[in-house]
C-alpha positions in Angstrom: -42.7 14.4 -7.9 -41.7 15.4 -4.8 -40.0 11.9 -4.5 -37.5 12.6 -7.5 -37.0 15.9 -5.5 -35.8 14.0 -2.4 -34.1 11.7 -4.1 -31.6 13.7 -5.9 -30.0 15.5 -3.0 -29.7 11.9 -1.2 -27.9 10.7 -4.1 -25.3 13.3 -4.0 -24.7 12.7 -0.4 -24.4 9.2 -1.0 -21.7 10.0 -3.8 -20.0 12.1 -1.7 -19.8 9.5 1.0 -18.4 6.8 -1.4 -15.7 9.2 -2.4 -14.9 9.7 1.1 -15.3 5.7 1.5 -12.6 4.9 -1.2 -10.4 7.8 0.0 -10.1 6.0 3.1 -9.5 2.7 1.7 -6.8 4.1 -0.6 -5.1 5.6 2.6 -5.7 2.2 4.2 -4.2 0.4 1.2 -0.8 2.5 1.0 -0.2 2.3 4.6 -0.6 -1.4 4.6 1.7 -1.4 1.7 4.4 0.4 3.5 4.0 -2.0 7.0 4.4 -5.2 4.5 7.6 -3.4 2.7 8.9 -2.4 6.2 8.6 -6.1 7.7 10.2 -7.1 4.3 13.2 -5.3 4.9 13.5 -6.1 8.3 13.3 -9.7 7.3 16.1 -9.5 4.8 18.3 -7.5 7.5 18.1 -10.5 10.2 19.5 -12.6 7.0 23.3 -13.4 7.1 25.5 -12.2 4.3 25.5 -16.0 2.9 22.2 -16.2 3.1 21.7 -12.9 1.1 24.2 -14.3 -1.6 21.9 -16.9 -2.1 18.9 -15.0 -2.9 21.3 -12.7 -4.9 21.5 -9.5 -2.6 24.1 -7.9 -1.0 24.0 -6.5 2.5 24.2 -2.7 0.9 21.0 -3.5 -1.3 19.1 -5.1 1.9 19.9 -1.8 3.7 18.8 0.4 0.4 15.6 2.0 0.2 14.7 1.3 -3.1 12.1 -1.4 -4.0 14.3 -4.1 -4.4 11.9 -6.7 -3.9 10.5 -5.6 -7.6 11.3 -7.3 -10.6 10.9 -4.9 -13.1 13.5 -1.8 -11.8 
């Protein structure tokens, strides 16, 4: 019986630590996504107007803060 009483609080603590880890992982993934979007935007800004026209974008779209990389917008 004492082992069940000891394990129950441990499991609650374990669940909380997993919640914290999930939260930290979500933050890290959001930061990584923003860094990737920033590097993509910077790569687009380095292209000439003719190169942008080849891929179907204008200079204004390259400077836009909208998500121009998604197909479904």
